[in-house]
C-alpha positions in Angstrom: 29.4 11.2 17.7 31.0 11.3 14.3 28.5 8.9 12.8 25.7 11.4 13.2 27.6 14.7 12.9 26.0 15.9 9.6 22.5 14.7 10.5 22.4 16.3 13.9 23.0 19.6 12.2 19.5 19.3 10.6 17.9 19.3 14.0 14.3 20.4 14.1 13.5 23.2 16.5 10.6 21.0 17.9 13.0 18.3 19.0 15.2 18.9 22.0 18.9 18.0 22.0 18.2 15.4 24.6 15.5 13.8 22.6 17.6 13.6 19.5 20.5 12.1 21.5 18.1 9.4 22.7 17.2 8.7 19.0 20.8 8.5 18.1 21.4 6.0 21.0 18.4 3.8 20.0 19.7 3.7 16.4 23.1 2.5 17.7 21.3 -0.1 19.9 19.7 -1.6 16.8 23.0 -3.2 15.9 23.1 -5.2 19.1 20.8 -8.2 19.5 20.6 -7.6 23.2 19.3 -4.0 23.0 17.5 -4.2 19.6 14.0 -5.1 20.7 13.6 -2.1 23.0 15.3 0.2 20.3 12.8 -1.1 17.7 9.9 -0.3 20.0 11.1 3.2 20.9 12.1 4.2 17.4 8.8 3.0 15.9 7.0 5.4 18.2 9.2 8.3 17.0 8.9 7.7 13.2 6.3 10.4 12.7 7.8 12.8 15.2 11.4 12.9 14.0 11.3 14.3 10.5 14.7 13.1 9.4 14.6 9.7 11.1 14.7 7.9 7.7 18.1 9.4 6.6 19.4 8.7 10.1 18.4 5.0 9.8 19.7 4.7 6.2 23.0 6.4 6.7 24.0 4.8 10.0 26.3 1.8 9.9 24.6 -1.6 10.1 21.1 -0.3 10.8 19.3 -1.5 7.6 21.1 -4.8 7.9 19.8 -5.1 11.5 16.2 -4.4 10.3 16.5 -7.0 7.5 17.9 -9.5 10.0 14.7 -9.0 12.0 12.7 -9.9 8.9 14.8 -13.0 8.0 14.5 -14.4 11.6 10.7 -14.6 11.1 10.8 -16.6 7.9 10.9 -20.0 9.6 7.7 -19.1 11.6 5.8 -18.7 8.3 5.7 -22.3 7.2 4.4 -24.0 9.2 2.6 -21.0 10.6 3.9 -20.7 14.2 4.3 -16.9 14.5 3.5 -15.6 18.0 2.0 -12.2 18.9 5.3 -11.2 20.4 7.3 -12.1 17.3 4.7 -10.4 15.1 4.9 -7.1 17.2 8.7 -7.1 17.1 9.0 -7.6 13.3 6.2 -5.1 12.7 8.2 -2.5 14.6 11.1 -3.2 12.2 8.7 -2.9 9.3 7.4 0.4 10.6 11.0 1.8 10.4 11.3 0.5 6.9 8.1 2.2 6.0 9.6 5.4 7.3 12.6 4.9 5.0 10.2 4.1 2.1 8.3 7.3 2.7 11.2 9.7 2.8 12.3 11.4 -0.5 16.0 11.2 0.4 15.9 7.4 1.0 13.1 6.1 -1.1 15.2 5.6 -4.3 18.0 3.8 -2.5 15.3 1.7 -0.8 14.1 0.5 -4.2 17.6 0.1 -5.7 18.4 -2.3 -2.8 15.2 -4.3 -3.6 14.2 -4.2 0.0 10.4 -4.6 -0.7 11.1 -8.1 -2.0 12.0 -9.1 1.6 8.4 -8.4 2.6 6.7 -10.5 -0.1 7.0 -13.8 1.8 4.8 -12.1 4.5 2.2 -11.2 1.8 2.1 -14.9 0.7 0.9 -16.0 4.1 -2.7 -17.1 4.4 -3.2 -17.8 8.2 -6.1 -15.8 9.6 -4.6 -15.5 13.1 -4.0 -12.0 14.4 -0.2 -12.1 14.4 -0.2 -13.0 10.7 -2.9 -10.5 9.8 -0.9 -7.8 11.6 2.2 -8.9 9.7 0.5 -8.7 6.3 -1.1 -5.4 7.1 2.1 -3.8 8.2 3.9 -5.2 5.1 1.2 -3.8 2.9 1.7 -0.5 4.7 5.3 -0.3 3.4 4.2 -0.9 -0.2 1.4 1.6 0.3 3.9 4.2 1.5 5.8 3.7 -1.7 2.9 4.1 -4.1 1.5 7.0 -2.2 4.3 9.2 -3.7 3.0 8.7 -7.3 6.5 8.3 -8.6 7.2 6.5 -11.8 10.3 4.9 -10.3 8.1 3.1 -7.8 5.6 1.8 -10.3 8.3 0.7 -12.7 9.9 -1.3 -9.8 6.6 -2.9 -8.6 5.7 -4.0 -12.2 8.8 -6.1 -12.3 7.7 -8.0 -9.2 4.7 -10.1 -8.2 3.0 -7.4 -6.2 -0.2 -7.4 -8.4 -1.1 -11.1 -7.9 -0.2 -10.8 -4.2 -2.5 -7.8 -3.8 -5.3 -9.5 -5.7 -5.1 -12.6 -3.4 -5.3 -10.4 -0.4 -8.2 -8.4 -2.0 -10.1 -11.7 -2.3 -9.3 -13.4 1.1 -7.9 -10.8 3.5 -9.6 -8.8 6.3 -11.4 -5.6 5.5 -8.4 -3.4 6.4 -5.9 -5.6 4.5 -8.3 -5.6 1.5 -8.5 -1.8 1.6 -4.7 -1.3 1.6 -4.2 -3.9 -1.1 -6.9 -2.3 -3.3 -5.4 1.1 -2.7 -2.0 -0.2 -4.0 -3.7 -1.7 -7.1 -5.5 1.6 -7.6 -2.2 3.6 -7.5 -0.6 1.2 -10.0 -3.6 1.6 -12.3 -3.5 5.4 -12.1 0.0 5.3 -13.6 -0.1 5.0 -17.4 2.4 2.2 -17.4 0.5 0.3 -14.8 -2.8 0.6 -16.7 -1.1 -0.5 -19.9 0.5 -3.5 -18.1 -2.7 -4.8 -16.7 -4.7 -4.3 -19.9 -2.0 -5.7 -22.1 -3.3 -9.3 -22.0 -6.7 -11.0 -21.4 -5.3 -13.0 -18.5 -4.1 -10.0 -16.6 -7.2 -8.0 -17.1 -9.6 -10.9 -16.5 -7.9 -11.7 -13.2 -8.2 -8.1 -12.0 -11.8 -7.9 -13.2 -12.7 -11.2 -11.5 -11.4 -10.2 -8.1 -13.0 -6.7 -8.3 -16.3 -8.4 -9.2 -16.0 -10.8 -6.2 -15.3 -7.8 -4.0 -18.5 -6.1 -5.2 -20.6 -9.1 -4.4 -19.0 -9.3 -1.0 -19.5 -5.6 -0.3 -23.2 -6.0 -1.3 -23.6 -8.4 1.7 -21.2 -6.6 4.1 -20.8 -2.9 3.0 -17.6 -0.9 3.6 -17.6 2.7 2.3 -13.8 3.0 2.4 -13.3 -0.3 0.5 -16.0 0.5 -2.0 -14.3 3.8 -2.7 -11.1 2.1 -3.9 -12.9 -0.6 -5.8 -15.0 1.9 -7.8 -11.8 4.0 -8.5 -10.1 0.9 -9.9 -13.1 0.2 -12.2 -13.2 3.9 -13.3 -9.5 3.9 -14.1 -9.8 0.6 -16.1 -12.6 2.3 -18.1 -10.0 4.7 -19.4 -8.5 1.9 -21.6 -10.7 1.4 -24.7 -10.5 -2.4 -24.7 -11.0 -2.7 -21.0 -13.9 -0.3 -21.2 -15.6 -2.6 -23.8 -15.0 -5.6 -21.6 -16.3 -3.9 -18.5 -19.5 -2.9 -20.4 -20.2 -6.6 -20.5 -19.0 -7.8 -17.1 -19.6 -4.9 -14.7 -21.5 -6.2 -11.6 -25.2 -5.3 -11.6 -24.8 -4.1 -8.0 -22.8 -1.1 -9.3 -25.7 -0.1 -11.6 -28.7 -0.6 -9.3 -29.5 0.8 -5.8 -27.4 -1.7 -3.9 -24.9 0.8 -2.5 -27.1 3.8 -2.2 -26.6 4.0 1.6 -22.8 3.9 1.2 -22.9 6.6 -1.5 -25.1 9.0 0.3 -22.3 10.3 2.5 -19.4 9.8 0.0 -19.8 12.3 -2.8 -16.4 11.4 -4.4 -17.2 7.7 -4.7 -20.7 8.6 -6.0 -19.2 10.9 -8.6 -16.7 8.2 -9.7 -19.4 5.6 -10.0 -21.6 7.9 -12.1 -18.6 8.7 -14.3 -17.9 5.0 -14.7 -21.4 4.3 -15.8 -21.3 7.2 -18.3 -18.0 5.9 -19.7 -19.5 2.5 -20.3 -22.8 3.6 -21.6 -21.2 6.1 -24.0 -19.1 3.2 -25.5 -22.2 1.2 -26.3 -24.0 4.3 -27.7 -21.1 5.4 -29.9 -20.2 2.1 -31.4 -23.0 -0.5 -31.3 -21.0 -2.8 -33.6 -18.7 -3.6 -30.6 -21.5 -5.4 -28.8 -20.5 -9.1 -28.7 -16.9 -8.4 -29.6 -14.2 -10.4 -27.8 -12.4 -7.7 -25.9 -8.8 -7.9 -24.8 -8.0 -10.9 -27.0 -5.0 -12.8 -25.8 -1.9 -11.4 -27.2 
């Protein structure tokens, strides 16, 4: 077909002509409401197998519009929360294809320019604890996680113009362990960027909100440990300590559980987290030792 002529020339040796023709057919079927559900299901299974699926999806006529339509159809089921398991599975298949587009270097920039992540934010606003909603939030977070995983300035710049930080913070406070882990990973990636760290430490309100949620997570982890979640929490704290004013504030508000033996069991088998935590404590202790006059200062004064 002319529509896929250029893309089919990039065929991977591991994919047979027949398999790729099936992929082409499923992409075409996305544009028809009658055949879309099965096409979503089949393509979502192929997203990690077909290397150039993202350019195929982005450059084929009507495909992204069809995926966005799947998202828009679900909005009425958000409030009041009536989302069914079937509806959740279907829209999550569409989100999985958007994650594929967000991950690919040839389509990621266009994905941001089109502001497609904003269509997912209503899903991150949901608070229902039912499995369909949890699955929806987690899959939506996965799309944002795929973006920040690339460590590209363009991604961070885009996200800082949106409400992703407060959305992640709320999920970090109230979500399931897996959702908390992905949301904390997203915050960590934002913090690791210089502009992200500067943004969060720019005002007292921003920093205190982040510090408060991280502190609550530490208290929760002390009761119900999770090594993978603790890893991201500690990395966020360590990165915050790179900012002089945030470092002074953390010296006064770092949870005691990160200084005592509370997490020894978690840290025994996780050398990287143990190293980060030790570095964090050294950063905070060196601040106090080097400038005792800062004790009692009001850090991060409101700008």
